[in-house]
PADO-112549 format. One record per residue: z negated, x negated, y negated of N, C-alpha, C in turn; residue in three letters. Coordinates in steps of 0.001 Angstrom, whole numbers, plus 500000, padded with zeros to 6 digits. Layout:
REM PADO-112549
ZXYZXYZXYala;...
//
This chain:
REM PADO-112549
894000443671375814894329444015376911895303445523376921unk;893996446133376329894073448099376002895507448315376008unk;896032447911374282897098447807373770897929447587374331unk;898134445958374947899036446198375355899639447100376894unk;898513447352377623898700447936378423899689449123378785unk;898709449964377438898870451365376864900938451053376096unk;900918450031375623902136449650375376903151449983376031unk;902811449440377310903506449617378723904534450974379273unk;902625451679379173902644452983379742903668454015378326unk;903640453853377629904047454274376283903235455416376026unk;901915455167376046900822456509375830901611456468374560unk;900696457887374053900729458112372595899501457336371839unk;899383457078370756898284455656370055896905456633369951unk;896830458189369643896280458965369573896388460172370244unk;894632459630371288895002460826371600893095461738371575unk;892850461830370531892385463020370471891979464090370757unk;891231465567370646891061466536370993891954466830369715unk;891478466624368716892137467588366831893547466778367184unk;894148468493366927895509467912366571896642467475367629unk;896166467640369017897489466460369925898171467632370632unk;899166467376371106899958467871371192899573468463373034unk;899933469552373499899585469559375094899906468685375835unk;900642467799375367901586466642376738901221465285375728unk;900254465489374856899523464077374390899276462986375567unk;898802463712376145897936462199377198899190462329378624unk;900074462865378519901503462681379370902063460807379063unk;901877460242379903902899458708379732904375459402379395unk;905412458797378739906398458719379174906665458068380061unk;908481458392380396908539457819381213909311455971381093unk;908834455670382314908578454044382032909368453254382013unk;910121452526381324911216451814381884911296451016383198unk;909955450896383865910089450184385208910950451536385911unk;910395452588385802910844453842387061911971454176386305unk;912494454210385243913948454248384934914852453400385742unk;914551452163385594915675451410386309915089451263388589unk;914709451886388759913976451964390013915032452108391033unk;915551451527391593916387452018392884915781453680393616unk;916792454278393983916576455329395299915746454767396234unk;916179453248396889915161452711397954914198452079397549unk;913533452131396333912285451188396421910969452471396527unk;909854451448396825908552452447397196908242453129395823unk;907918454567396611907488455599395163905955455917395639unk;904916454866395743903944454981395741903722454699394742unk;901876454948394158901392454056393026901490452992392762unk;901786452485393691901541450711394133902805449758393433unk;903674450894393413905500449523393634905232449047392861unk;904659449194391285904827448032390547904390447231390439unk;902967447573390552901720446349390951902193445318392071unk;903228446021393148903182445430394908904350444365394184unk;905368444820393738906482444100393608906027442499392060unk;905286442820390962904524441466390457904001440702391344unk;903106441737392277902098440461392782902922439632394140unk;904296440231394496905595439250395384906480439152394459unk;906077438296393564906979437882392452906415436373392614unk;907395435982393752906867433992393840907664433458394310unk;907673432014394465909348431294395352909002431608396831unk;910385431520397148909960431585398840909116431150399379unk;908491431300400844907313430108401358908235429699402177unk;908173427781402204908356427324403182907440426459404141unk;907794425549404842907054425134406163906369424337405477unk;904464424871405599903719423950404662903282422391405564unk;903153421660405472902426420579405739900789421025405752unk;899785420336406847898901420427406798898276420230405270unk;898423418814404990897719418479403607898102419864402600unk;899084420240402368899652421367401918898992422413401975unk;898242422742403429897551424015403713895984423652403189unk;895296422647403308894315422597403305893700422659401569unk;895040421947400712895436422116399286894716423116398826unk;895833424100398984895679425430399255894753426572399492unk;893690426001400857892655426565401363891181426151400167unk;891404425044399839890539424034398629890424424956397714unk;891476425503397019891887426104395920891073427213396192unk;890502428415397374890044429201397383888554429100398081unk;887915427866398186886138427583398247885473428077397557unk;884442428554397767882867428484396538882918427133396668unk;882940425937396565882494424923397327882724423770395651unk;883379424767394595884171424104393598882783424150392128unk;883024423316391129882367423115389934882710424712389383unk;881433425448388845881403426237387870882588426021386673unk;882965424174386204883863424221385179885173424428385830unk;885773424239387004886846424228387992887169426072388406unk;886073426136388845886046428092389461886956428657387933unk;885982427867386785886421429229385571887626428808385357unk;888360427881385248889633427331385153890483428043386423unk;890104427965387459890728429008388496890957430656388112unk;889531430886387951889794431949387560890762432540386449unk;891012431963385429891951432038384480893305431910384898unk;893133431184385525894506431030385982895136432111387180unk;894227432808387744894349433971388673894869434919387966unk;894020435396386957893915436377386422895381436496385294unk;896189435068384933897103434840384160898159435325385373unk;898538435352386210899215435295387047899615436321388316unk;898091437537387701898041439040387927897825439894386899unk;898537439752385449898610440138384901898916441588384922unk;900179441802386053901061442987386070899981443718387375unk;899525443240387943898578444147388688898133445441388513unk;897928446375389159897173447416388809896087446946388552unk;895073447662387368893861447195386954892952447415388135unk;891645447107388515891066447381389788890115448338389298unk;890317450117389359889541450789388368889843452004389296unk;889302452755389508889125454196389757889445454317391409unk;889030453181392382889132453249393734890452452984393933unk;891210452014393351892199451580393641892125450734395043unk;891195449980395548890892449346396566891041450709397879unk;890771451428397776890299452915398377891656453232398720unk;892830452849397470894378453351397951895222452719398480unk;894291451520398086895343449972399081894706450527400876unk;893398451329401153893113451314402587894180452428403198unk;894520453378401866894672454576402691896453454139402560unk;896902453718402027898323453096402009898553452039403265unk;897532451409403580898015450654404324898163451495405389unk;896848451825405816897094453024407442898332453833407298unk;898510454506406289899846455010406332901096454362407062unk;901231453636406728902197452077407063901773451872408542unk;900590451052408989900097451092410336900083452664410760unk;899824453562411076900303454928411432901839454880411985unk;902800454408410625904237454655411333904508453667411911unk;903740452333411876904680451446413064903990451612414441unk;902086452406414844901901452124416141902604454084416786unk;902720454384415936903495456090416242904446454880417192unk;905935454540416395906990453806417108907335453177417664unk;905910452607418327905908451203418911905250452159420537unk;904587452591420912903628453576421140904015453788422919unk;905219453882422849906137454783423935906534453399424931unk;906458452664424391907026451957425367906124451366426794unk;907191451138427767906670450914429181905667450129429362unk;905547448330428457904597447495428597904552446790427339unk;903881447577426458903891447289425064902922446160424556unk;901902445669425642901363444765425338901648443382425744unk;903430443154426015903600441783425932904057440940425010unk;904014440150424971904475439286423472905476438891423365unk;906185439171422372908037438365422929908027437019421652unk;906756437075421195907198435401419726907417434162420355unk;908411433828420518908503432370420653907689430694420583unk;906636430434421129905730429434421082906976427715421552unk;906435427523419887907252425931420118906182425133420936unk;907108424415421714906872423181422843904652422219422178unk;904962422515421064903975421131420354902417421953419686unk;902644423704419826902277424724418833900734424582420354unk;899568425106419843898244425226420595898340426280421548unk;897923426300422409898229427598423276897328429168422543unk;897599429839423649896885431141422882897805432490422268unk;897453433292421827898264434332420896897957433578419698unk;897950434793418865898247434407417039896270434534417390unk;895652435607417532894253435795417407893223434713417534unk;893902433847419096893551433072419764893195430936419231unk;894507431681418183894680430447417782893755430162416443unk;893724431681415531893041431253414421891406431451415009unk;891074431990415780889849431402416608889666430337416532unk;890253429339417410890654427979417286889925427403415895unk;890602427518414804890893427394413727889591427288413090unk;888975428334413441887694428918412734886982428083413112unk;886322427903414736886096427059415265885746425490414835unk;886766425225414134887318423588413794886709423495412849unk;886997424414411619886437424522410549884805424384410717unk;883943425476411394882521425306411435882553424061412026unk;882648422960412270882605421785412903882937420832411824unk;883436421214411166884018420384409618885145419540410358unk;885847420091411138887566419542411156888257419990410480unk;888300420266409219889297420675408747890845420137408462unk;890949419668408560892632419154408940892982419064410428unk;892284419622411261892428419901412448892816421662412487unk;892259421987411603892181423410411522892948423896411156unk;893821423362409878894796423261408770895890423462410229unk;896465422108411063897375421972411664897644423572412216unk;896407424105413051896876425563413936896911426615413406unk;896774426461411406896670427644410809898194427779410170unk;898956426262410493900447426502410133901161426753411232unk;900727426531412428901247426792413707901181427975413540unk;899875429182413239900767430363413117900845430812412130unk;901591430416411218902786430892410129903534430337410231unk;903913429665410823905187429380411927905518430480412680unk;904692430763413421904373432014414967904568433316414282unk;904209433530412704904301434566412307905671434616411532unk;906411433655410801907981433736410211909065434063411462unk;908593433459412266909351433858413998909772435329414207unk;908520435539414299908046437033414461909035438425413406unk;908581437413412455909395438683411371911214438286411427unk;911236437102411156912657436770411159913524437672412715unk;912587437777413911913324438269414840913377439997414588unk;911865440656414373911728442031413582913642442036412503unk;913055441049412044914409441406410857916113441497411381unk;916109440662412283917294440525413010917817442026414031unk;916321442382414503917043443467415450917001444247414437unk;916182445020412809916339446074412600918250445632411619unk;918801444711411568919929444647411090920523444742412177unk;920589443960413245921731444681413872921906446318414538unk;920895446800414646920554448381415080921839449443414118unk;921768448495412821923102448973411522923346448082410676unk;925091447798410983925658447599409967925426448071408396unk;925317448757408480925496449602407141924296449989406231unk;923095449595407090921992450264405914920897449022406121unk;920087448464405117919054447914405181917536447615405308unk;917883449532405600916586449181406072916246450209407400unk;915197449519408183914755450280410042914814451854409849unk;914365451869408622913267453831408738914879454647408067unk;915784453326407384917001454398406706917866455207408300unk;917645454502409247918609454798410621918047456136411389unk;918994456497411981918554457984413285917157457337413974unk;916913458331414082915322458114414725915314457283415781unk;916362457211417125916601456403417958916894455052417204unk;917702454517416778918246453366415448917053453170415318unk;915981453818414788914983452833414446913773452780415325unk;913451453786416389912475453419417403913015451812418431unk;914070451626418591914800450348419285914557449328417903unk;914796449511416629914755448948416022913057447982415933unk;912255449228415528910583448928415344910252448232416916unk;910550449142417919909915448550419361909895447272419686unk;911130446384418480911405444465418977910117444548418175unk;909165445061417350908456444128416750906986443762417912unk;906492442130417711906517441421418387904800442473418403unk;903931442658419663902819443315419568901643442101418826unk;901782441119418605901233440199418241901159440350416578unk;901901440522416325902314441102414319901491442290414166unk;901723443318414951901015444770414634899356444756415363unk;899013443997416400898159443994416675897009443305415917unk;897445441291416450896533440640415831896417440408414302unk;897676440583413744897902440356412632897112441366411374unk;897315442650412191896706443581411279895478443980411713unk;894550444097412955893680444588412892893093443340413718unk;893230442897414321892392441591415025891965440581414157unk;892683440066414243892776438781412828891564439267411672unk;891743440297411203891108440381409760889672441161410578unk;889150441437411626888363441711411661887561440485412499unk;888538439387413219887586438329413223886844437287411984unk;888029437512411263887732436123409863887032437381409044unk;886630438719409110885451438946408617884178438521409047unk;883920438891410411883067438445411166882563437163411160unk;883636436490410993882991435240410614882894434224409274unk;882991435155408612882338435651406899882888434543406278unk;884778434632405929885790433839406067886703434533404790unk;886619435492403968887503435793403138888205434890402854unk;887868434175402017889139433479401173890142432916402586unk;889084433145403509891016432744404015892037433579405028unk;890616434702404660891833435917405471892734436218404022unk;891953436217402279892859436729401491894203435744401463unk;894169434344402351895483432968402360896378433701403765unk;895727434224404689896348435120405651897571435812405080unk;896652436877404502897471438112404261898574437583403108unk;898216437250402526899079436409401601900539436205401977unk;900166435174402725901570434859403633901892435997403963unk;901564436563405063902575437617405949903339438375404603unk;902393439212403641903038440197402880904356439745402229unk;903762437486401973905285437226401132906326437065402092unk;906102436491403425907265436572404219907642437747404513unk;907008439117404862907732440014405149908559440745403759unk;907880440577402725908903441014401675909932440375401680unk;910772439271402129911286438593401671912559438927402966unk;912071438706404584912834438812405615913218440259405898unk;912019441055405769912274442635405560912504443425404480unk;912996444812404712913317445459403637911755446419402818unk;912672446576401186911327447591401311910382448643401776unk;910702449390402446910390450873403162910164450415404267unk;909800448799404970909653448567406198908167448756406602unk;907751449528407494906485449525407869905409448177407632unk;906268446950408145905575445685408363905497445425406248unk;906140445632405601906714445110404449905417445917403822unk;905082447081403816904374448147402985902725447389403228unk;902192447837404840900923447611405036900875445846404856unk;901602445124404953901313443811404615901243443833402973unk;901955444814401860901747444179400716900298445133399930unk;899840445615400976898326446508400753897287445858400824unk;897208445326402441896401444946402799895963443009401907unk;897609441985401623896898441867400234896713441837399138unk;896268443239398816895735443597397585894673443718397600unk;894199443946399162892677444486398943892237443705399369unk;892796442399399858891943441332400442891813440295399353unk;892706440241398307892450439776396932891363440380396365unk;891533441572396422890096441977394969889233441875395784unk;888892441799397158887938441374397733887204440090397098unk;888241439048396805887984437429396973887802437258395480unk;888603438320394450888564438026393140887141438891392680unk;886398439400393243885671439484392871884203438652393358unk;884330437932394838883446437669395413883294436184394105unk;884584435560393979884713434345393028883500434583392062unk;884082435928391513883419436128389636881749436116389612unk;881605436732391132880025436829391262879467435187391569unk;880192434660392379879422433370392458879520432486391256unk;881142432653390618880843432084389082879606432449388143unk;879537433560388001878422434227386832877114434224387264unk;876929433573388701875245433584389247875655432369389052unk;876106431188388975875688429596388617875736428939390174unk;876820429751390821876394429329392502875409429665393199unk;874649430510392853873523430869393278873983432740394009unk;874069432955394977874715433902395605873455435069395291unk;873650436015395112873261437189394857872736437094393398unk;873147436519392158872215436412391070873262436820389680unk;874401437349390407875365437560389675875043438994388527unk;876327439619387625875358440429387203875952442414388489unk;874850443438388287874952443941388748876343445163389269unk;877192444521388031878747445055388077879649444477389339unk;879253443379389214880483442362389822879561442032391464unk;878261442664391419878277442350393318878118443939393805unk;878227444984392998878613445996393094880305446417393656unk;881125445694393068882169445408392928883381444862394310unk;882309443578394708882581442708395632882007444112396712unk;880651444219397322880069445001397971880951446230398371unk;881697446787397263882891447777397476883816447709398164unk;884549446041397627886369445866398378885483445411400023unk;884014444658400067884182445042401594883947446132402234unk;883324446530401706883514448250402392884510448324402711unk;885388448477401836887029449265401499887535447996402974unk;887298447052402961888031446268404028887226446449405738unk;885946447023405434885786447250406911885678448709407262unk;886208449358406414887112451133406414888038450961407045unk;888690450164406379890037449780407070890391449236408685unk;889412448565408980889471447938410220888567449081411103unk;887961450173410628887537451090411672888504451917411841unk;889036452500410518889970453721410470891342452988411922unk;891526451562411849892628451191412291892616451474413935unk;890758450692414158890484451294415360890956452654416067unk;890320453200414859890867455307415300891913455634415469unk;892854455342414183894164455095414785895224454993416310unk;894942453825416429894960452564418034894985454175419118unk;893701454495418944892703455313419715893658456511419739unk;893829457159418760894292458510418756895592458587418486unk;896178457641418870897842458004419118898490457778419852unk;897395456585420544897806455869421966897591457333422886unk;896846457401423012895722458559423486896960459913423430unk;897279460065422053898077461544421948899533460958422803unk;900062460482422846901544459833423245901660459394424643unk;900417458665425411900478457622426273899683458943427392unk;898580459733426657897758460292427649896437459505427716unk;894863460452427868893912459614428109894197458561428965unk;894627459454430190894352458206431765895595457828432002unk;896339457045431348897329456092431181896659454608431369unk;897179453754431629896662452178431917896343451937430175unk;897348451700429488897148451107428127895864451683427735unk;896616453100427353895417454322427034893901453746427667unk;893727453626427978892230453495429193892140451904428889unk;893072450705428526892896449317428591892148449111427477unk;892723450415426029892326450210424274890691450894424596unk;890475451660425500889223452744425173888263451630425917unk;888628450740426916887669449548427198887166449090425587unk;888005448390425296887742447670424197887463447931422879unk;887824449689422528886769450371421450885285450424422192unk;885175450870423386883837451023423853882887450083423740unk;883341449060424153882416447654423633882579446972422621unk;883657446702421376883351446595420147882834447563419062unk;883257448809419414882831449391418107881767450820418028unk;881672450816419666880833452061419938878774451140420471unk;878486450236420335877882449919421049876189450373420075unk;876229451102418928875056451394418052875334452868418575unk;876115453303419575875982454983419396875184454916420441unk;874157456364420297873208456872421135873527457439422016unk;875009458357422210875588459115423069877402458250423096unk;877680458714424312879442458143424214879709458210423048unk;881252457271423026882012457536421975883379458428422671unk;884142457929421783885794458409422304886327456740423313unk;885747456185423311886330455539423817885339455116425225unk;883989455378425490883184455092426593883288456772427151unk;883312457586426623883453459168427374884365459339428191unk;883767459091429568884368459500430913885461458657431382unk;885087457311430557886125455903430626886091455637432299unk;884784455921433051884866455204434307885870456810435135unk;885482457796434934886285458820435461887745458651435566unk;887923458433433889889585458452433404890384457302434088unk;889555456388434108890508455075434806890692454869436579unk;889353455635437081890278456063439068890728457131438792unk;890777457916438102892346458819437677893512458450437680unk;893504457674436800894844457019436542894986456074437627unk;894627455704438551895057454916439676895374455773440302unk;894953456820440308895329457926442140896594458131440913unk;897271458526439735898388459015439275899307457763439127unk;899256456430439383899901455303439538900917454828440734unk;898919454983441573899789455035442781900626456109443670unk;900974457110443199901650458658443364902809458249442761unk;902859457363441551904620457079441048905051455720441314unk;903738454893441741904566453474441890904487452846443272unk;902954453267444219902230452779444935901191451815444510unk;900401451224445397899522450555445415900329449082445139unk;900767448222445436900744447050444945901344447351443344unk;902675447997443013902901447829441769901815448347440812unk;901327449417441351899829449693440275898674447781440250unk;898508447707441368897793446733441048898108445190440264unk;899576444895440568900225443878439799900095444794437654unk;900639445984437326900538446643436093898985446412435994unk;897709446864436466896629446784435804896262445112435804unk;896432444517436377896073443066436542896814442639435402unk;898181442884435185898540442070433845897842442687432511unk;897131443668432321896172444398431335895338443676431948unk;894535443154432457893004442207432387893615441068431908unk;894705440608431896895069439740432165895192439066430051unk;895231440019429744895558440433428263894552440693427994unk;893535440966428123892018441775427782891711440326427324unk;891467439445427866890657438216427491891679437779426057unk;892925437699425640893648437849424611893953438467423094unk;892934439929423925893382440794422863891520440623422112unk;890788441095422741889741441165422854888362440380422760unk;888214438988423692887822438166424204886848437463422356unk;888309436813421635888128436636420699886735437204419233unk;887159438628419743886187439257419040884617439444419287unk;884766439233420308882980439785420457881967438231420369unk;880975439011419325879746438462418800879492438081420204unk;878179437554420118876587437129421240876237439036421251unk;876024439674420870875784441028420377876451441901421509unk;877597441956420917879189442746421766878824442252423335unk;879013440557423024879018440452424952877990440766426156unk;876582440965425235875096441450425612875879442795425919unk;876006443557424724876273445115425341877595445793426301unk;878523444241426344879981444797427195879076444149428613unk;878682443305429018878074442647429893876579444299430985unk;875655444257430024875462445669430155876000446882430892unk;876914447382430210878093448593430388878498447839432045unk;879070446468432185879498446205433436878651446966434589unk;877505445984434501876436446383435370876075447687435630unk;876082448117434677876064449808434899877081450510435481unk;877939450150435417879202450746436299879607449691438078unk;878682449113438235878170448177439551877021449395439976unk;876334449620439075875035450473440042875827452153440786unk;876549452356439432876978454075439825877890453355440738unk;878644453018441298879592452572442150878524452446443397unk;877770451441443486877031451332444616876373452231445096unk;875463453295443851874637454219444098875627455283444691unk;876884455558444622877845456767444855878192456490446334unk;878480455290446499878708454911448140877397454859448818unk;876651454108448767875456454994449668874856455530449549unk;875699457126448876875015458630448675876486459346450062unk;877326458885449780878741458835450814878310458489451769unk;877620457510452079877809456571453509878552456111453999unk;879902455092453056880479454106453093880485453141453360unk;880788451978453812880238450952453583881561450585453363unk;881898449032453304882739447918452416884406448528453231unk;884356448515454713885283448952455073886067450097455162unk;885138451244455442885627452429454392885712452560453049unk;885825451987452134885790451842450644887447452113450570unk;887579453209449214888862453768448857889787452291448026unk;890863451864447560891643451766446670890678451350445451unk;890668452435444909889845452895444017888290451869443420unk;887607452308444762886377451861444493886577450277444821unk;887314449797445377888142448497445606888427447584444414unk;889139448106443791889704447835442818888741447374441569unk;888090448695441464886920448818440209885938447747440751unk;885586448092441344884248446411441697884740445158440923unk;886413445037441481886932443602441285886847443738440016unk;887740444344439600887874444433437878886171444104436995unk;885807444966437568884207444569436697883684443177437022unk;883753442878438084882976441467438601883938440206437792unk;885153440564437996886182439494437020886091439446435493unk;885551440170435232885619440562433668884245439937433157unk;883356440345434424882109439361434126881839438137434160unk;882778437588435374882700436075435314883571435469433669unk;884394436432433032885153435926432023884195436078430916unk;883455436932430658882198436853429773881396435730429785unk;881037435356431317880258433856431407880919432786430945unk;882328432647431244882908431184430634883005431587429457unk;883585432656428731883887432317427349881814432108426474unk;880864432811427303880058431750426756879705430102427319unk;880292430150427608880122428482428383879123428373429531unk;879211429629430008878422429350431691879546429338433090unk;879890428232432843880606428226433776880434427955435313unk;879195427808435923878246428098437009878349429720437415unk;878066430217436683878160431654436142879322433023436463unk;880075431493435654881426432363435858882094432293437054unk;882004431144437786882376430859438964881539431797440167unk;880556431687440139879509432869440703880145434158440725unk;880291434711439742881095435895439708882544436355440288unk;882940435134439903884182435464440286884855435539441864unk;883821434332442752883737434198444000883504435614444398unk;882330435866443635881790437652444131883094438621443895unk;883521438966442795884638439625442944885621439138444482unk;886283438303444785886641438100446099886248438440446754unk;884874437891447175884587438227448660884524439607449281unk;885259439786450525885039441382451395885044440384452586unk;885458441425453565886066440641454839886974441866455108unk;887677441817453789888855442878454459890103442576453637unk;890354440979454338890873440616453780892562440771454080unk;893180442018452712894089442121453336895474441870453067unk;896623442752452180897578442398451017896878442823449421unk;896341443408449494895411443510448301894767442556447731unk;893753442357449002892732440716448305894194440233448129unk;895008439764448933895644438739448672896628438925447521unk;896895439464447096897688439890445523896298439423443818unk;895292439914444272894688439591443064893567438153443958unk;893795437104444552893037436024444567894725435186444066unk;896085435433443896896864435083443518896660435384442380unk;896479436511442165896638436592440100894990435193439631unk;893951435651440088893147435130439821893426433297439428unk;893766433002440873894084431330440903895015431110440048unk;896323431934439626896783431587438501896219431642437002unk;895462432370437269894482432429435715894089431090435665unk;893314430526436623892738429536436971893673428193435920unk;894510428092436947895426427012436973896133426858435212unk;895815427888434786896798428301433407895686427580432280unk;894543427574432891893153427179431860892616425896432087unk;893520425454433250893308423954433118892052423898434306unk;892025424355435058890553424374436323891196424326437704unk;891775423688437835893163423279439061892407423146440246unk;890248422642440101889949422644441370889299424018441618unk;889093424500441025888457425975441933889524426786441525unk;891015426920441242892082427451441622892385426721443134unk;892210425859443489892960425034445158891809425997446178unk;890206425609445361889514426378446167890022428002447407unk;890277428811446059890889429978446548891948429528447322unk;892731429218446798894389428681447944894309428636448995unk;893075427876449017892703427350450596892173428217451006unk;891373429358450778891015430312451453891775431339451803unk;893250431601451015894393432594451450894958431900452601unk;894958430455452308896199430271453074895279429795455008unk;893952429736454869893168429468456205893861431368457048unk;894027432601456174893929433432456512895463433130457722unk;895328433939458821896551434421459755896852435369459862unk;896819436070458709897275437890458032898630438117458727unk;899075438836459577900696438789459761901824439168458666unk;902868438370458251903551439133457097903653440665457108unk;904174441411458204903979442892458256902948443487457456unk;901928442816457781900805443787457765899955443539455985unk;900343442278456090900463441604454278900665442104453518unk;902142442781453471903062443547452755902678445839452742unk;902418445712453991901383447150454316899845447450453694unk;899484446207453497897902446263453022897033446866454152unk;897630446668455460896123446654456314895458445421456868unk;894011445896456773893432445004457292893478444405458676unk;893022442873459009893172441960459841891961442911460625unk;891204442819462149890170443150462641889284441969463022unk;890371440810463453889912439292463132888947439105462116unk;889126439485460927888400439679459848887283439714459174unk;
//
């Protein structure tokens, strides 16, 4: 194996200190480098990634075919079958760069570099969290992240066929999103095959069309969700499909192609180490050779490092481009504070001054857009909160979030008492903050299956003596959300209360409270 690799690198046969020239350790220019085009990837992983992506075009897989592919990755096979699968796996990856000298760490670095380019170009958009992926009528509801969560729940219950059907639907949505991205890049310039080769303005326009569910769900949220569920083989399958389709639909220089390629290498590395350890341990976890167990642990740590650093990239770049008090920045910081900072003894970058920054953001937005538009904008982000963060909440994180939210209510209540202001004297910021906190507490209760407690918090969030335009706006949002979840009875309850009001239309629009109420 070493002879073959040295021959490909064209290294000198003898690399001894005695009698060697000063260039004896330098490899000659490889044939691959001589024939490489100007547009090829210039990273150290270019040749390895090209070999890794040398396969047939992906087709629409049936549930049976996807189940077969996933079953090939499971750890429940016999040692003999596992041994054959490993031999076949290594035979197909002979051209991959050998896993040595922190190759997984380099995959993390290259993935983050490509991810940074994606976030930087995408972040200035006015409504960046709005998905644009068309959803087929027969597909399950929810975002890509929510659908993967549904599949994991089905796997846990032993309903593998149903889980595979959802994963096939996810693959279809990914293919659709990448096709949209490719067509947008092509339309930006008919003379270039790479969006990054365009002018900065055209490049920004092309990259801005990338659906957020690809950038956020596929490259951060889904990996975090699957690792939390301890399903690394499924993560490898997911990233392999993403890398294959990106390499076909997009140029080799596109950030989506690069990050897909390196993440596929990273997840494959962990999956290989995991199966090797299991095979050589005779099916008993934790009893394999120390070097393989160490390799598996290192690969897993690299995946966790990628996720942690990706969160930091989002936080830093969005804060830099949009400002700490922008609504989107505040929205991201709230998720970071719950999902990534629960073990910190002091406030981290997400939770530090989050409450004061949120109220300041409302003040700034009201000056620019007015109260009604500000309410609509923030409520839209609140709806997206469930899609972006809820599937990632473990019981521990849910408890942490609930503790944080109740602490906010205590602080607001203490401040209002200190200022001597009752409900009718509350400012817009106080009313909105109290509503947001209670509404999210209701979502947490629903997520935990405690529907009565969720209903209680929801009604509490809408309970007020000031039934003005602001109240109507938030009650309509809650009603719409409940109907989307199929909870028409609770939605009708809110609608009846709103229809019973006799508030004049002029006062509704002006947000002025009625004395009768």
